[in-house]
N, C-alpha and C positions, 0 to 999 in steps of 0.2 A: 804880733798877735800871740795871745796866750791861749793855749788849748788845755783845758783841765779835764781830768778824767780819773776815775777809780780804776787802777790797773787790775785789781782783783775782779772788779765787775766786768771789765773787758774780757778777761780770761774766762770768767764764768759763762758769759754769753757765747764766747767761742766754743766752749765745751758743750753748751746747750745746743747750739746750731750744728755742731759735729754729730751729736746724738741724733738729731732730727735727720741729718743727711744719711747716717747709718741706717735709720729706720726706713727711709725712702729707698735706699739701696736694697734692703731686705725685701721690701714690698715689691719692688720691680723684679727681683729675682723670682719671687713667688708668682707674680703675674706671668712672667715668661714661661715658667714651668707649667702653670695652668693652661696657658695658650698652646703650648706644645702638646699637652695631653688632649686638649679639645680638638686641635687640628689633626692630631694623629689618630683620632677616632674614626677616620674614614671620610670626612667631608672633602669632596673634590669638586672640580668644575671651576667655571669662571668666577662665580661669587666667592668661592673659597680662596681663589688666588687674589682677588681684589681685597678681600678681608685681610688676608695675610700681609699684603703690601701696606694696607692702612695701619695694621697693628705694628708692623716694622717701623713705619714712619713715626707713629706715636711713641714707640719704645725708644727710638733714637733721640727724639726730642726730650722725653722724660729723663733718659740717661744723661743727656747734656745738661739739663737743669740740675740734676743731682750733682754732677761734676762741678757746675758753677757754684753750687752751695759749698762744696768742699774747698774750692779755690777761694771763696769768700772767707771761710774759716781760716785758711792759711794766711790770707792777707791780714785779717784781724790779729792773728797771733804774731805775725811779723811786725805789724805796726805797734802792737803793745810792747814787744821786745825793744823796738827802736825808741819808743817813748820812755820806757824804763831806763834804757842806756843813756838817753839824753838827760833825764832827771838826775841820774847818778853823776853824770859829768858836770852838770850845773851845780850840784851840791858840792862836789869836790872843788870846783873853781871858787865857789862862794866861800868855802872854808879856808882856802889858800889866801884869798883876798882879805878875808876878815882877819886873819892872823897878821897881815902886813899893815893894817890900819893902826895908827897910834892909839893907845887906850883913851886919851882925852877926846880924840875925834870920834872914836867908837861910841863913847858915852853920849856925846852930843847927837849922834845918829840913832841912838837907842839900840845899837847892835850888841853891846855888852852890859 
């Protein structure tokens, strides 16, 4: 199977997704700060405790989603690096093999 891709496009998308992840991280930090301020304003009782527990569950899930996005970016970057390395290795092998083909055979194959 041949997988074709634009390595630059993959790197660009990884950067774009990384920026989105960073913005999500920033937004979550602001939401946490706002929530601490809100809850610190004196709201107490069972409903405040239930709300806090619900917010903590939401925050944990949102934080995990953001971490998943960052892991996805890391995987895209690693896959791109592997693809680039594979492409370079294939090019080197092709060049070595092309140099070992007799000129008459290379002309018949259209290689030279």
